[in-house]
C-alpha positions as protocol buffer text, in pm:
chain_id: "A"
residue {
  index: 1
  type: MET
  ca { x: -394 y: 3460 z: 1073 }
}
residue {
  index: 2
  type: GLU
  ca { x: -134 y: 3344 z: 844 }
}
residue {
  index: 3
  type: THR
  ca { x: 211 y: 3529 z: 891 }
}
residue {
  index: 4
  type: LYS
  ca { x: 520 y: 3529 z: 676 }
}
residue {
  index: 5
  type: ALA
  ca { x: 675 y: 3273 z: 909 }
}
residue {
  index: 6
  type: VAL
  ca { x: 366 y: 3041 z: 849 }
}
residue {
  index: 7
  type: GLU
  ca { x: 389 y: 3090 z: 474 }
}
residue {
  index: 8
  type: SER
  ca { x: 755 y: 3029 z: 464 }
}
residue {
  index: 9
  type: TYR
  ca { x: 729 y: 2722 z: 665 }
}
residue {
  index: 10
  type: ILE
  ca { x: 440 y: 2568 z: 468 }
}
residue {
  index: 11
  type: ASN
  ca { x: 615 y: 2649 z: 126 }
}
residue {
  index: 12
  type: GLU
  ca { x: 930 y: 2476 z: 234 }
}
residue {
  index: 13
  type: PHE
  ca { x: 730 y: 2187 z: 378 }
}
residue {
  index: 14
  type: GLU
  ca { x: 553 y: 2146 z: 51 }
}
residue {
  index: 15
  type: VAL
  ca { x: 897 y: 2088 z: -132 }
}
residue {
  index: 16
  type: TYR
  ca { x: 946 y: 1769 z: 59 }
}
residue {
  index: 17
  type: LEU
  ca { x: 611 y: 1626 z: -3 }
}
residue {
  index: 18
  type: SER
  ca { x: 671 y: 1583 z: -388 }
}
residue {
  index: 19
  type: GLN
  ca { x: 613 y: 1210 z: -350 }
}
residue {
  index: 20
  type: LEU
  ca { x: 269 y: 1245 z: -244 }
}
residue {
  index: 21
  type: ASP
  ca { x: -5 y: 1300 z: -512 }
}
residue {
  index: 22
  type: GLU
  ca { x: -150 y: 1644 z: -551 }
}
residue {
  index: 23
  type: ASP
  ca { x: -476 y: 1584 z: -364 }
}
residue {
  index: 24
  type: GLU
  ca { x: -314 y: 1421 z: -76 }
}
residue {
  index: 25
  type: ARG
  ca { x: -44 y: 1717 z: -75 }
}
residue {
  index: 26
  type: LYS
  ca { x: -303 y: 1961 z: -60 }
}
residue {
  index: 27
  type: ASP
  ca { x: -487 y: 1798 z: 223 }
}
residue {
  index: 28
  type: VAL
  ca { x: -172 y: 1770 z: 427 }
}
residue {
  index: 29
  type: LEU
  ca { x: -68 y: 2127 z: 375 }
}
residue {
  index: 30
  type: GLU
  ca { x: -416 y: 2250 z: 465 }
}
residue {
  index: 31
  type: PHE
  ca { x: -415 y: 2043 z: 767 }
}
residue {
  index: 32
  type: TYR
  ca { x: -87 y: 2169 z: 906 }
}
residue {
  index: 33
  type: ARG
  ca { x: -152 y: 2531 z: 794 }
}
residue {
  index: 34
  type: GLU
  ca { x: -474 y: 2527 z: 997 }
}
residue {
  index: 35
  type: PHE
  ca { x: -311 y: 2361 z: 1285 }
}
residue {
  index: 36
  type: ILE
  ca { x: -32 y: 2626 z: 1302 }
}
residue {
  index: 37
  type: ILE
  ca { x: -287 y: 2914 z: 1278 }
}
residue {
  index: 38
  type: ASP
  ca { x: -520 y: 2763 z: 1539 }
}
residue {
  index: 39
  type: ALA
  ca { x: -233 y: 2714 z: 1781 }
}
residue {
  index: 40
  type: ASN
  ca { x: -113 y: 3073 z: 1723 }
}
residue {
  index: 41
  type: LEU
  ca { x: 243 y: 2949 z: 1617 }
}
residue {
  index: 42
  type: ASP
  ca { x: 321 y: 3298 z: 1455 }
}
residue {
  index: 43
  type: THR
  ca { x: 687 y: 3270 z: 1451 }
}
residue {
  index: 44
  type: SER
  ca { x: 946 y: 3028 z: 1300 }
}
residue {
  index: 45
  type: ASP
  ca { x: 1085 y: 2935 z: 1638 }
}
residue {
  index: 46
  type: LYS
  ca { x: 743 y: 2850 z: 1776 }
}
residue {
  index: 47
  type: ILE
  ca { x: 647 y: 2637 z: 1463 }
}
residue {
  index: 48
  type: ILE
  ca { x: 979 y: 2442 z: 1478 }
}
residue {
  index: 49
  type: ASN
  ca { x: 959 y: 2392 z: 1855 }
}
residue {
  index: 50
  type: GLU
  ca { x: 604 y: 2231 z: 1802 }
}
residue {
  index: 51
  type: LEU
  ca { x: 637 y: 2058 z: 1475 }
}
residue {
  index: 52
  type: GLY
  ca { x: 1008 y: 2014 z: 1400 }
}
residue {
  index: 53
  type: THR
  ca { x: 1171 y: 2153 z: 1084 }
}
residue {
  index: 54
  type: PRO
  ca { x: 991 y: 2128 z: 753 }
}
residue {
  index: 55
  type: LYS
  ca { x: 1225 y: 1842 z: 659 }
}
residue {
  index: 56
  type: HIS
  ca { x: 1165 y: 1643 z: 966 }
}
residue {
  index: 57
  type: LEU
  ca { x: 797 y: 1688 z: 958 }
}
residue {
  index: 58
  type: ALA
  ca { x: 780 y: 1585 z: 590 }
}
residue {
  index: 59
  type: ARG
  ca { x: 971 y: 1273 z: 692 }
}
residue {
  index: 60
  type: LYS
  ca { x: 713 y: 1193 z: 944 }
}
residue {
  index: 61
  type: VAL
  ca { x: 426 y: 1261 z: 709 }
}
residue {
  index: 62
  type: LEU
  ca { x: 572 y: 1047 z: 446 }
}
residue {
  index: 63
  type: THR
  ca { x: 646 y: 767 z: 689 }
}
residue {
  index: 64
  type: ASP
  ca { x: 280 y: 782 z: 823 }
}
residue {
  index: 65
  type: TYR
  ca { x: 151 y: 782 z: 455 }
}
residue {
  index: 66
  type: SER
  ca { x: 371 y: 479 z: 371 }
}
residue {
  index: 67
  type: ILE
  ca { x: 272 y: 290 z: 671 }
}
residue {
  index: 68
  type: LYS
  ca { x: -99 y: 346 z: 598 }
}
residue {
  index: 69
  type: MET
  ca { x: -44 y: 238 z: 239 }
}
residue {
  index: 70
  type: SER
  ca { x: 143 y: -74 z: 343 }
}
residue {
  index: 71
  type: GLU
  ca { x: -109 y: -180 z: 602 }
}
residue {
  index: 72
  type: GLU
  ca { x: -372 y: -133 z: 330 }
}
residue {
  index: 73
  type: ASP
  ca { x: -169 y: -352 z: 95 }
}
residue {
  index: 74
  type: TYR
  ca { x: -165 y: -43 z: -151 }
}
residue {
  index: 75
  type: GLN
  ca { x: -531 y: -107 z: -234 }
}
residue {
  index: 76
  type: ASN
  ca { x: -561 y: 275 z: -278 }
}
residue {
  index: 77
  type: VAL
  ca { x: -297 y: 288 z: -543 }
}
residue {
  index: 78
  type: ASN
  ca { x: -393 y: 216 z: -906 }
}
residue {
  index: 79
  type: ASP
  ca { x: -709 y: 70 z: -784 }
}
residue {
  index: 80
  type: GLY
  ca { x: -507 y: -201 z: -586 }
}
residue {
  index: 81
  type: ASN
  ca { x: -343 y: -317 z: -921 }
}
residue {
  index: 82
  type: VAL
  ca { x: 5 y: -285 z: -797 }
}
residue {
  index: 83
  type: PRO
  ca { x: 261 y: -550 z: -895 }
}
residue {
  index: 84
  type: THR
  ca { x: 434 y: -752 z: -620 }
}
residue {
  index: 85
  type: GLU
  ca { x: 766 y: -606 z: -721 }
}
residue {
  index: 86
  type: GLN
  ca { x: 637 y: -236 z: -683 }
}
residue {
  index: 87
  type: LYS
  ca { x: 477 y: -343 z: -342 }
}
residue {
  index: 88
  type: ALA
  ca { x: 826 y: -458 z: -228 }
}
residue {
  index: 89
  type: LYS
  ca { x: 994 y: -130 z: -337 }
}
residue {
  index: 90
  type: LYS
  ca { x: 731 y: 68 z: -154 }
}
residue {
  index: 91
  type: ASN
  ca { x: 782 y: -131 z: 147 }
}
residue {
  index: 92
  type: VAL
  ca { x: 1163 y: -91 z: 134 }
}
residue {
  index: 93
  type: ARG
  ca { x: 1109 y: 281 z: 104 }
}
residue {
  index: 94
  type: MET
  ca { x: 864 y: 283 z: 404 }
}
residue {
  index: 95
  type: ILE
  ca { x: 1143 y: 108 z: 600 }
}
residue {
  index: 96
  type: TRP
  ca { x: 1403 y: 369 z: 502 }
}
residue {
  index: 97
  type: LEU
  ca { x: 1162 y: 660 z: 585 }
}
residue {
  index: 98
  type: ILE
  ca { x: 1120 y: 505 z: 922 }
}
residue {
  index: 99
  type: ILE
  ca { x: 1485 y: 489 z: 984 }
}
residue {
  index: 100
  type: LEU
  ca { x: 1538 y: 862 z: 874 }
}
residue {
  index: 101
  type: GLY
  ca { x: 1235 y: 950 z: 1093 }
}
residue {
  index: 102
  type: LEU
  ca { x: 1420 y: 778 z: 1395 }
}
residue {
  index: 103
  type: PHE
  ca { x: 1732 y: 978 z: 1315 }
}
residue {
  index: 104
  type: ALA
  ca { x: 1522 y: 1277 z: 1308 }
}
residue {
  index: 105
  type: THR
  ca { x: 1438 y: 1227 z: 1677 }
}
residue {
  index: 106
  type: PRO
  ca { x: 1756 y: 1269 z: 1890 }
}
residue {
  index: 107
  type: VAL
  ca { x: 1635 y: 1031 z: 2175 }
}
residue {
  index: 108
  type: ALA
  ca { x: 1573 y: 752 z: 1905 }
}
residue {
  index: 109
  type: ILE
  ca { x: 1908 y: 772 z: 1720 }
}
residue {
  index: 110
  type: PRO
  ca { x: 2055 y: 469 z: 1924 }
}
residue {
  index: 111
  type: VAL
  ca { x: 1746 y: 284 z: 1817 }
}
residue {
  index: 112
  type: ALA
  ca { x: 1797 y: 390 z: 1458 }
}
residue {
  index: 113
  type: ILE
  ca { x: 2161 y: 272 z: 1468 }
}
residue {
  index: 114
  type: ALA
  ca { x: 2042 y: -58 z: 1626 }
}
residue {
  index: 115
  type: LEU
  ca { x: 1778 y: -102 z: 1348 }
}
residue {
  index: 116
  type: ILE
  ca { x: 2040 y: -33 z: 1065 }
}
residue {
  index: 117
  type: LEU
  ca { x: 2284 y: -294 z: 1206 }
}
residue {
  index: 118
  type: MET
  ca { x: 1999 y: -539 z: 1246 }
}
residue {
  index: 119
  type: LEU
  ca { x: 1884 y: -459 z: 881 }
}
residue {
  index: 120
  type: VAL
  ca { x: 2231 y: -502 z: 748 }
}
residue {
  index: 121
  type: LEU
  ca { x: 2262 y: -838 z: 922 }
}
residue {
  index: 122
  type: VAL
  ca { x: 1916 y: -941 z: 787 }
}
residue {
  index: 123
  type: VAL
  ca { x: 1993 y: -825 z: 439 }
}
residue {
  index: 124
  type: GLY
  ca { x: 2325 y: -998 z: 443 }
}
residue {
  index: 125
  type: MET
  ca { x: 2182 y: -1312 z: 563 }
}
residue {
  index: 126
  type: ALA
  ca { x: 1915 y: -1297 z: 287 }
}
residue {
  index: 127
  type: VAL
  ca { x: 2174 y: -1222 z: 24 }
}
residue {
  index: 128
  type: PHE
  ca { x: 2380 y: -1529 z: 136 }
}
residue {
  index: 129
  type: GLY
  ca { x: 2056 y: -1746 z: 150 }
}
residue {
  index: 130
  type: VAL
  ca { x: 1959 y: -1651 z: -191 }
}
residue {
  index: 131
  type: LEU
  ca { x: 2307 y: -1702 z: -348 }
}
residue {
  index: 132
  type: LEU
  ca { x: 2316 y: -2041 z: -155 }
}
residue {
  index: 133
  type: PHE
  ca { x: 1974 y: -2137 z: -290 }
}
residue {
  index: 134
  type: VAL
  ca { x: 2048 y: -2039 z: -641 }
}
residue {
  index: 135
  type: PHE
  ca { x: 2396 y: -2241 z: -623 }
}
residue {
  index: 136
  type: LEU
  ca { x: 2199 y: -2559 z: -476 }
}
residue {
  index: 137
  type: VAL
  ca { x: 1929 y: -2541 z: -730 }
}
residue {
  index: 138
  type: ALA
  ca { x: 2163 y: -2511 z: -1012 }
}
residue {
  index: 139
  type: LEU
  ca { x: 2373 y: -2772 z: -873 }
}
residue {
  index: 140
  type: SER
  ca { x: 2081 y: -3022 z: -828 }
}
residue {
  index: 141
  type: VAL
  ca { x: 1946 y: -2941 z: -1177 }
}
residue {
  index: 142
  type: ILE
  ca { x: 2289 y: -3033 z: -1314 }
}
residue {
  index: 143
  type: LEU
  ca { x: 2301 y: -3355 z: -1114 }
}
residue {
  index: 144
  type: GLY
  ca { x: 1954 y: -3440 z: -1214 }
}
residue {
  index: 145
  type: VAL
  ca { x: 1994 y: -3391 z: -1579 }
}
residue {
  index: 146
  type: GLY
  ca { x: 2336 y: -3551 z: -1582 }
}
residue {
  index: 147
  type: SER
  ca { x: 2202 y: -3849 z: -1397 }
}
residue {
  index: 148
  type: ILE
  ca { x: 1935 y: -3873 z: -1670 }
}
residue {
  index: 149
  type: PHE
  ca { x: 2178 y: -3854 z: -1933 }
}
residue {
  index: 150
  type: VAL
  ca { x: 2406 y: -4124 z: -1769 }
}
residue {
  index: 151
  type: GLY
  ca { x: 2123 y: -4349 z: -1728 }
}
residue {
  index: 152
  type: LEU
  ca { x: 2025 y: -4313 z: -2100 }
}
residue {
  index: 153
  type: SER
  ca { x: 2382 y: -4375 z: -2210 }
}
residue {
  index: 154
  type: VAL
  ca { x: 2397 y: -4716 z: -2056 }
}
residue {
  index: 155
  type: MET
  ca { x: 2041 y: -4819 z: -2161 }
}
residue {
  index: 156
  type: MET
  ca { x: 2187 y: -5088 z: -2401 }
}
residue {
  index: 157
  type: GLN
  ca { x: 2419 y: -5233 z: -2145 }
}
residue {
  index: 158
  type: SER
  ca { x: 2197 y: -5241 z: -1826 }
}
residue {
  index: 159
  type: LEU
  ca { x: 1831 y: -5166 z: -1808 }
}
residue {
  index: 160
  type: ALA
  ca { x: 1842 y: -5176 z: -1424 }
}
residue {
  index: 161
  type: THR
  ca { x: 2128 y: -4928 z: -1417 }
}
residue {
  index: 162
  type: THR
  ca { x: 1931 y: -4707 z: -1659 }
}
residue {
  index: 163
  type: LEU
  ca { x: 1621 y: -4716 z: -1453 }
}
residue {
  index: 164
  type: PHE
  ca { x: 1817 y: -4622 z: -1143 }
}
residue {
  index: 165
  type: TYR
  ca { x: 1991 y: -4334 z: -1292 }
}
residue {
  index: 166
  type: VAL
  ca { x: 1693 y: -4193 z: -1483 }
}
residue {
  index: 167
  type: GLY
  ca { x: 1469 y: -4234 z: -1184 }
}
residue {
  index: 168
  type: ALA
  ca { x: 1740 y: -4067 z: -949 }
}
residue {
  index: 169
  type: GLY
  ca { x: 1752 y: -3772 z: -1205 }
}
residue {
  index: 170
  type: PHE
  ca { x: 1392 y: -3735 z: -1220 }
}
residue {
  index: 171
  type: LEU
  ca { x: 1360 y: -3759 z: -829 }
}
residue {
  index: 172
  type: ILE
  ca { x: 1615 y: -3487 z: -798 }
}
residue {
  index: 173
  type: LEU
  ca { x: 1433 y: -3262 z: -1032 }
}
residue {
  index: 174
  type: GLY
  ca { x: 1106 y: -3334 z: -886 }
}
residue {
  index: 175
  type: VAL
  ca { x: 1232 y: -3252 z: -541 }
}
residue {
  index: 176
  type: ASP
  ca { x: 1351 y: -2914 z: -700 }
}
residue {
  index: 177
  type: PHE
  ca { x: 1007 y: -2852 z: -854 }
}
residue {
  index: 178
  type: PHE
  ca { x: 849 y: -2907 z: -512 }
}
residue {
  index: 179
  type: LEU
  ca { x: 1098 y: -2724 z: -300 }
}
residue {
  index: 180
  type: ILE
  ca { x: 1157 y: -2403 z: -497 }
}
residue {
  index: 181
  type: PRO
  ca { x: 804 y: -2253 z: -446 }
}
residue {
  index: 182
  type: ILE
  ca { x: 848 y: -2340 z: -66 }
}
residue {
  index: 183
  type: ILE
  ca { x: 1166 y: -2168 z: -39 }
}
residue {
  index: 184
  type: ILE
  ca { x: 1051 y: -1862 z: -231 }
}
residue {
  index: 185
  type: ALA
  ca { x: 746 y: -1853 z: -8 }
}
residue {
  index: 186
  type: ILE
  ca { x: 983 y: -1859 z: 301 }
}
residue {
  index: 187
  type: PHE
  ca { x: 1174 y: -1563 z: 172 }
}
residue {
  index: 188
  type: LYS
  ca { x: 861 y: -1363 z: 97 }
}
residue {
  index: 189
  type: TRP
  ca { x: 730 y: -1449 z: 439 }
}
residue {
  index: 190
  type: ALA
  ca { x: 1048 y: -1338 z: 615 }
}
residue {
  index: 191
  type: PHE
  ca { x: 1036 y: -1015 z: 412 }
}
residue {
  index: 192
  type: GLN
  ca { x: 689 y: -958 z: 530 }
}
residue {
  index: 193
  type: VAL
  ca { x: 793 y: -1010 z: 902 }
}
residue {
  index: 194
  type: VAL
  ca { x: 1050 y: -736 z: 857 }
}
residue {
  index: 195
  type: VAL
  ca { x: 792 y: -499 z: 707 }
}
residue {
  index: 196
  type: ILE
  ca { x: 548 y: -563 z: 983 }
}
residue {
  index: 197
  type: PHE
  ca { x: 821 y: -514 z: 1262 }
}
residue {
  index: 198
  type: PHE
  ca { x: 921 y: -176 z: 1094 }
}
residue {
  index: 199
  type: ARG
  ca { x: 551 y: -62 z: 1064 }
}
residue {
  index: 200
  type: TRP
  ca { x: 521 y: -120 z: 1443 }
}
residue {
  index: 201
  type: VAL
  ca { x: 840 y: 64 z: 1503 }
}
residue {
  index: 202
  type: GLY
  ca { x: 703 y: 334 z: 1274 }
}
residue {
  index: 203
  type: LYS
  ca { x: 371 y: 359 z: 1466 }
}
residue {
  index: 204
  type: LYS
  ca { x: 557 y: 392 z: 1796 }
}
residue {
  index: 205
  type: LEU
  ca { x: 759 y: 673 z: 1640 }
}
residue {
  index: 206
  type: LEU
  ca { x: 469 y: 858 z: 1491 }
}
residue {
  index: 207
  type: TYR
  ca { x: 218 y: 840 z: 1767 }
}
residue {
  index: 208
  type: GLY
  ca { x: 455 y: 842 z: 2046 }
}
residue {
  index: 209
  type: ARG
  ca { x: 560 y: 1212 z: 1979 }
}
residue {
  index: 210
  type: LYS
  ca { x: 387 y: 1514 z: 2035 }
}
residue {
  index: 211
  type: THR
  ca { x: 361 y: 1618 z: 1675 }
}
residue {
  index: 212
  type: PRO
  ca { x: -1 y: 1610 z: 1529 }
}
residue {
  index: 213
  type: SER
  ca { x: -87 y: 1368 z: 1237 }
}
residue {
  index: 214
  type: LYS
  ca { x: -332 y: 1421 z: 976 }
}
residue {
  index: 215
  type: GLY
  ca { x: -598 y: 1147 z: 1020 }
}
residue {
  index: 216
  type: GLY
  ca { x: -407 y: 1052 z: 1347 }
}
residue {
  index: 217
  type: GLN
  ca { x: -378 y: 1184 z: 1704 }
}
residue {
  index: 218
  type: LYS
  ca { x: -378 y: 1543 z: 1743 }
}
């Protein structure tokens, strides 16, 4: 039987699930409403003791949802037509939700702090790497183009010198053309490693707790 405590909990819980689409939100609400009623959790204290506060439970549900979407490469979003940039944003949000979920679990707070420090370090190194990469690419392009112009400027004086500088310039630009996609691929791979690691942490957080999950362990 649904009591006022159950209704109040579910209503507050729904507020924090605005990021889910309507059908998914209805399924989640119905799942937890039935769980609370079946478990005879007829007071607010009993519900919170079993499931946590509505906000904490919502974080767990959203984390669970984000992890599943990430694992499926967002194939269930817009028929799989999700741009790479949007996937990256969704994965970043998943990481943030996992960290919030860890902070919502008192025993996991030290882990959350350690992960934040690690994430700050990784992001700092990534930003430094990107800036260094852009600087080196810009410098090499300037050197390559400059070398070609130097070679062309002495063409009437020495053909050998012209060939040397022009050849060196095209070689530098060619190396850039070859290396840029490789470096970008390495950055993308490193980001995916971070995403996979946080997905693993999120699973340990979700399924290591007694809170039931829709579609997961009950």
